[in-house]
N, C-alpha and C positions, 0 to 999 in steps of 0.2 A: 417599587416592589422591590423586596428583596430578593435575588437569585441565587438559589443553592445550587450549582454546576458541580456534578464530581463523574469522573471518568475511570471504570474500572478498565485496564490494561495490562500489558507485561511487557520489560523492556526492550524484549525483542520484537516483539508485532510491529512487521509495515503498515497493519492497518490502526491500529491504534496511532502510530505517529501521522497518520494523514489527521484524524480526529485532531490530535493537539495541535498541529497546522491552520487547522481552519479556528482552532477555537481563540489561537494566538491572534491569527490575520483579523478577526472580528473584536478580538481585545475584549472578550467575553472572560472572567474572574474563576477559577475551577478548581478544583483540588483532585490531586491523580492519585490515585490509589494501584499500587502497582499488586499485581497477582501472582504467585506460583502456578503454571498452568499446570504441573503436577500435583497440587495439592490447593484446590482453588476454595476458597471462604466461604463461609456460608453466605455472608451477603450477594456474591457473585450469586450462586446458584439460586439465590431468592429473585432478583432481579433477571437473570435472562434462564431460567429452570428448564427451556426447550432448547438450546443448544448448550448452555453452558461452557460459554467462550466467550473471548475478551475480541473487541472492547464491548463496552454498555456505560450510555451516559445514561445519568440519573440529572434529570431536572427537576428542580422542589419535589424529589421522593418518586418522580416517574421516569421509570426505566425506557431507552430505546436501545436497540441492540442492532448490530451489521453496521458497518463503518459506514457506507452510502449513504445507508438510510438517513445515519447521524447526521449527513452532512449535509444533506437536503434539509430536516429538522431545524439545524441551525439556522440555516437561509431563509426558513419561513419567520420562524421565530422572532428572530434578529435583521430582520428588513432594513434595517439603516445604519449596518455595519457591515463593510465590506461582503459584497455580494459575490456568490461563486459561483453560481449558475444564470444563465444569459435570460434575458428579460421576455426576449419571443419566443415563442412557443416551439418553434422550428428549431430554435438556436438551443433551446432547451433539451429538445429530446434530441440532437444529436450528443450533446455534452454527457446526457445520462446513456447516451450507448455505448461512447465510447469511454467510459469510465466503468461501466462492466464488462466492454469486451478485453479491458486493461485485466480486469480480476480475475472473467474467467475463460479467456485465450492466454494472455502474455504471460503473467504470474503464476496458474497451474503450470502450462508447457513448461516454464522455465525452472519453478520449484520443484514441483514433482515429478514433472519431465526428465529434465537434465539432471537435475540435483539428487533426484531419488530415484533416479534409474542406471542402472550401465547396461554395457554391449548392445546390441542391434535395438534394444528400446531405447537407448539414452541417445543412440544416433536417431533414431526416429522422432525422437521430441525435439531434437537440434534442429532438425529440419524442419518441424512443426511451427518452433518458435521462430525462426527467423521470418520466415513468412508470416508470420502476424506480426511482429517487427516492421516488415516493409508496409504493410497497412499502417503503422502506429508513423511512422516516416513519410509515407505520404499525406496523413493528416495534419501533420507540425509542418510541414513544408511552406518556407515563406513568411513563418510565425511566431515572433519571437517564445511566445506558451503557446500553450493548445488553446487557451482561453483570447487568444488576439495579443496585446499589448500589455494585457496583466495574467496575474496567475489566477486558475479557474479552478473546478472541480475534477475535470479531467488531470491536469497538473499534478495535481493533489493526490488522483489516485494513480498514477503511473509514477511519483514522485518519490519512490521507493529503489526505480531505476538508479537513480544518481548515485546512488551511496552498496546498496545490495547486490547490484551486478558485479559489484568485484571482490564483495568475499563469495558468493557463488563461483567466478570464475578460479577464484583460489583454492573453494575446496574440492573443483572436479580437474583442477588441472588444465584447463585451456579457455581460449578467447570466445564469450559467447555474442559481443557486441564489436563488430570491428566497425571503424570509423569511418574510413573508405564506402564501405556499402551501406553504413546511413550515419552520415553527415551531417545533418539537420536533427538527428536521433540525439547524438552525442555531444551536441554542441549544447544543446536544450540539456541534457542531464551535468553535464559540467554547471554552465547556467545555474540550474534549479538549486542543486547540492550545495553550489558558494555561495547561497544566501544568506546573511546573517542568521535570520530568523530561522531557518531550516539547518545550517550548519551546526547551531549549536545542540541540535534536538540529536544529531545520530549516535545512535548507541556504541562503546567501544569498539572498532575495527575486528580487533582479536579475539575479542571475547565474543563478538557474533560469529567473527570465520569458528571459533572452538562449538557453538552451539549449533553451528547446521554443519559441523563434520558428524554430528553426533543424531543429527536429525537424519543425514544421507546415510551414516550406518544402519539406525533405526529403519529405515523403509528401504534399505535392502534387504537387511535380515528377514522383516516382516515376509519380502518379497519371495524370498526363497524356502520359507518354512509353510508357504503357501502351494507350493512346486507337487 
């Protein structure tokens, strides 16, 4: 049976990258459709009319949105090609928990808290982000990857840390993750980011910095206009 797989994403999206990594791990042939987030295509609006955002996976004409849901869909659909989730129900539940924690707590507090704020609000976000990262450090302790000896869904969900954290640190002008405080996490970040199939997918560093400088300006401006 012929499989038609399309991925709507945008070059700077860490959410889209995790789907690309999963597709590559599973050896699935796919077409990437790069979206301009300021001028969304009619196809994207058709396939994701509710949230109107990337990434969206379209498999044989049927769309799936939200990156973590896409990863689970890929695992259920291509069961014989590199499993992202553990087989035991308890382990699967834990993996889902940490993947969601990565999005709801780690990414949110760093991107929207530290990068998107300034002054006291930023200081509070730094404290919150580092508290969240302590939990991640403890979960990783003793393992090469969050999935054990091989990459799993949690590694893909948190994989942006291996590259984007340096981008965010440059944008805000200070260190967010200290190697002494987070030895296991920083080692994992280096290991994950340097894997050949991961390394080749990273967006240009300077271009990404410029993108998030604009992101920061936009959020600070919006915050001031709401005062």
